[in-house]
C-alpha positions as CSV (number, residue, x, y, z in Angstrom):
1,M,79.5,130.3,113.1
2,T,79.7,126.5,110.5
3,A,82.4,123.8,111.7
4,T,84.7,124.5,108.3
5,A,84.2,128.5,108.9
6,A,85.8,128.7,112.6
7,L,88.5,125.6,111.0
8,T,89.5,128.1,109.2
9,A,88.8,130.8,111.4
10,A,91.7,129.9,113.5
11,Y,93.9,128.6,111.7
12,P,94.0,130.4,108.6
13,H,97.6,128.9,107.2
14,L,94.9,126.1,106.0
15,T,93.6,127.8,103.3
16,Q,96.0,129.3,101.6
17,E,97.8,125.6,101.5
18,A,97.9,123.1,98.1
19,A,97.7,119.3,99.5
20,P,100.9,118.1,99.1
21,H,100.2,115.3,101.0
22,P,100.1,111.9,99.2
23,A,96.6,110.7,101.2
24,L,94.8,114.3,100.3
25,E,96.2,113.4,96.5
26,G,93.5,114.8,94.4
27,C,90.9,116.3,96.4
28,E,91.4,119.5,95.4
29,D,90.6,118.4,92.2
30,V,86.5,116.5,93.8
31,E,83.5,119.1,92.2
32,W,82.6,119.9,96.1
33,S,80.1,122.1,95.7
34,S,78.4,119.9,93.4
35,I,78.0,117.0,95.8
36,P,74.8,118.3,97.9
37,G,74.6,120.4,101.4
38,C,78.5,120.1,101.2
39,P,80.6,123.2,101.6
40,V,83.6,123.5,98.7
41,D,85.8,124.2,101.3
42,V,86.4,120.3,102.5
43,P,90.0,120.5,101.1
44,V,90.8,122.9,104.1
45,V,89.1,120.6,106.7
46,L,91.2,117.5,104.9
47,R,94.4,120.1,105.5
48,G,94.0,120.2,109.0
49,L,93.2,117.1,109.7
50,L,97.3,116.6,109.5
51,D,98.1,119.7,111.3
52,P,99.3,118.6,114.4
53,D,97.9,122.1,116.5
54,A,94.3,121.7,114.2
55,A,93.9,118.2,114.0
56,E,91.5,117.9,116.7
57,M,89.6,121.1,115.2
58,A,89.8,119.8,111.8
59,E,88.0,115.9,113.0
60,R,85.0,118.3,114.5
61,A,84.0,120.1,111.4
62,L,84.9,116.9,109.3
63,D,82.6,115.1,111.4
64,W,80.0,117.4,110.7
65,L,80.7,117.6,106.9
66,V,80.4,113.4,106.6
67,M,77.7,112.4,108.7
68,S,74.0,114.0,108.4
69,G,72.1,113.0,111.5
70,P,73.6,110.7,114.9
71,M,72.5,107.5,113.3
72,S,73.5,108.3,109.7
73,I,75.9,109.7,106.9
74,S,76.0,112.5,104.1
75,A,76.2,113.0,100.6
76,T,79.7,114.2,102.1
77,M,80.9,110.8,103.4
78,P,81.7,108.7,99.8
79,A,83.3,111.0,98.7
80,V,86.1,111.4,101.3
81,V,85.9,107.5,102.5
82,P,89.0,107.3,99.8
83,Y,91.2,110.2,101.9
84,L,89.6,108.4,105.3
85,L,91.8,104.9,104.5
86,R,94.9,107.1,102.8
87,L,94.7,109.1,106.1
88,A,94.1,106.8,108.9
89,A,96.3,104.1,107.4
90,D,99.7,106.7,107.3
91,P,101.0,106.3,111.0
92,S,102.5,110.2,111.2
93,T,98.6,111.5,110.6
94,P,97.6,113.3,114.5
95,R,94.3,111.4,115.5
96,R,95.1,108.8,113.5
97,D,92.7,106.3,115.9
98,E,89.9,108.4,115.9
99,L,90.1,108.7,111.9
100,F,89.6,105.0,112.3
101,G,86.9,105.3,113.9
102,L,84.9,106.7,111.8
103,V,86.2,104.3,108.5
104,L,84.5,101.8,110.6
105,V,81.5,104.5,111.4
106,A,81.3,105.1,107.7
107,A,81.4,101.4,106.7
108,A,78.8,100.7,110.1
109,L,76.3,103.0,108.6
110,S,76.3,102.1,104.3
111,A,75.5,98.7,105.0
112,P,72.4,97.5,103.7
113,T,68.8,97.6,105.2
114,D,67.7,94.7,104.9
115,P,63.7,95.4,103.3
116,D,62.5,92.6,105.9
117,S,63.5,94.1,109.0
118,R,60.8,96.3,110.4
119,W,64.0,96.5,113.1
120,D,66.5,98.2,110.1
121,M,63.7,99.9,108.2
122,A,62.6,101.8,111.1
123,I,66.3,102.5,112.2
124,S,67.6,103.4,108.9
125,G,65.0,103.7,106.1
126,P,64.8,102.5,102.8
127,E,68.0,102.0,100.7
128,E,66.4,104.2,97.6
129,D,66.2,106.7,100.1
130,H,69.8,106.9,100.8
131,P,72.0,106.9,98.4
132,E,74.4,107.6,99.6
133,R,74.9,104.7,101.1
134,A,75.7,102.5,98.2
135,L,77.7,105.4,97.0
136,C,80.1,104.9,100.0
137,R,80.7,101.7,99.8
138,A,81.2,101.8,96.2
139,A,84.2,103.9,97.3
140,F,85.4,101.5,100.1
141,V,85.3,98.8,97.0
142,A,87.2,100.9,94.8
143,H,90.0,101.6,98.0
144,A,89.5,98.1,99.6
145,A,93.6,97.6,99.3
146,W,93.5,100.1,101.8
147,V,91.1,98.4,103.8
148,R,93.4,95.0,103.6
149,R,96.3,97.8,104.8
150,L,94.6,99.0,108.2
151,L,93.3,95.3,109.0
152,A,96.3,94.3,108.5
153,D,98.8,97.3,110.3
154,N,99.1,96.2,113.5
155,E,100.6,99.1,115.1
156,L,96.9,100.8,114.1
157,L,95.3,98.0,115.7
158,A,97.0,97.5,119.3
159,G,95.8,100.4,120.8
160,L,91.8,99.2,119.3
161,H,89.6,96.9,120.5
162,L,88.4,96.2,116.9
163,G,85.2,94.2,117.7
164,E,83.9,91.5,115.2
165,D,82.1,93.8,114.1
166,E,83.5,95.8,113.4
167,R,85.8,94.1,111.2
168,A,83.1,92.1,109.6
169,S,80.9,95.7,108.9
170,L,84.8,96.8,107.3
171,I,85.1,94.2,105.1
172,Q,81.4,93.7,104.7
173,A,81.7,97.4,103.3
174,A,85.2,96.3,100.8
175,G,83.6,93.7,100.1
176,L,86.7,91.2,100.4
């Protein structure tokens, strides 16, 4: 059973609701099925992130959707980034710290590969083999105002130990 199927089986109400939360505005309009390897029930997972009871399970399902391996993002990540940024910026979002952690992972793993670095090439591979990284960076740039908001959120950052590398990676991804 896939993580999203398990989520909908455990919390069937998530499939019956629209996304009334402003952070999820537009998620129902995304053509999720046009993204390679992406299930159409991404809005269900995103809604689950707002449900205090379902949030932990929804976060695990989201991890499966947006990561294609331990060190690589999937083709779904660029489409999810705007919603992740908005959800992480909302103090009422359950598991907000964990979602911000996923934002940081997306920023780090979408960094361009240095073609002159054998290490970069061995770990990340050539840019042309991973168009999702450039698409993810474009999503961060398009939503840079949310990145600024997150970086200025003292309440969020107080509980985290945001390193300079993580901050720099997020700033670079958003083109700030």
